[in-house]
C-alpha positions in Angstrom: -9.4 27.7 -18.6 -7.4 24.5 -19.8 -6.2 22.2 -16.9 -2.6 21.6 -16.7 -3.5 18.4 -14.7 -1.4 15.4 -16.3 -3.0 12.0 -16.7 -1.7 9.2 -13.7 0.4 6.8 -15.7 1.5 3.4 -14.3 4.4 3.4 -11.8 5.8 -0.2 -10.3 6.2 0.3 -6.5 7.7 -1.8 -3.6 5.3 -3.0 -1.4 7.2 -4.3 1.8 5.3 -6.6 4.1 6.6 -7.0 8.8 5.2 -9.0 10.9 1.7 -10.8 10.8 1.7 -9.5 7.3 4.7 -10.9 6.1 4.0 -14.0 7.6 0.8 -15.0 6.3 1.6 -13.7 2.4 4.0 -16.0 2.9 6.8 -13.1 1.6 8.6 -9.9 2.7 7.8 -7.8 -0.7 4.9 -7.1 -3.2 5.5 -5.6 -6.9 2.5 -3.4 -7.5 1.4 -1.3 -10.8 -0.4 1.3 -10.1 -1.5 5.0 -11.3 1.1 7.4 -9.8 -1.8 9.1 -8.2 -3.3 6.6 -6.7 -5.0 5.9 -3.2 -4.1 3.7 -0.1 -7.3 2.1 -1.1 -5.6 0.7 -4.6 -2.4 -0.4 -2.9 -4.3 -2.3 -0.8 -6.9 -3.7 -3.4 -3.7 -5.0 -5.3 -2.3 -6.5 -2.5 -5.5 -8.4 -1.2 -6.1 -9.3 -4.8 -2.1 -10.9 -5.0 -3.0 -12.5 -1.7 -5.7 -13.0 -0.2 -4.9 -14.1 3.2 -4.6 -10.4 4.1 -7.9 -9.7 3.4 -10.0 -9.5 6.7 -6.2 -9.9 8.8 -4.1 -7.0 7.2 -6.7 -5.5 3.9 -10.3 -4.5 5.1 -12.8 -7.3 3.9 -13.8 -5.0 1.1 -10.0 -4.3 -0.1 -11.4 -0.4 0.5 -8.1 -0.1 2.5 -6.0 -1.7 5.7 -7.1 -2.5 8.9 -6.8 0.6 11.1 -4.3 -1.7 13.2 -1.9 -1.5 10.1 0.5 1.9 9.3 1.5 2.7 6.1 5.1 4.4 5.7 6.5 5.8 2.4 10.7 5.0 2.3 11.0 4.7 6.1 10.4 8.7 5.6 7.3 9.6 6.5 3.7 7.9 6.9 0.9 8.3 4.8 -2.7 8.9 5.9 -3.4 11.1 2.8 -6.3 9.6 0.2 -4.7 10.1 -2.3 -0.6 10.4 -2.8 1.3 11.0 -6.2 4.3 8.1 -6.0 7.5 7.7 -8.2 8.3 4.5 -10.0 10.2 1.8 -8.0 9.2 4.0 -4.8 8.4 1.9 -1.4 6.5 1.3 1.4 6.4 -0.1 4.0 3.0 -2.3 6.3 3.1 -3.1 9.4 1.0 -3.3 12.7 0.7 -0.1 13.9 0.7 -2.0 17.2 4.0 -3.3 17.2 6.3 -3.5 19.7 10.0 -2.0 19.9 
């Protein structure tokens, strides 16, 4: 039996930072090139490498994910808590503190 699973391809995504994450990074948008089947750990690693000030404050020290106090949302439509998620080129992820008030 042969697998019909497609090999991952690279996509460019936009990661929008809010609150303290935005202040620490000094910008509101981070563009990342990732595999289309990447996980939150891959995204956190890319953000942490581009913006070291976020490591330990937004991104885990070991770059394997976001701190528990942060939430990731896909295009303002749904929260992401899955280990891996297929993403499309140009999609936006929103990163903000889950403790932010309204």
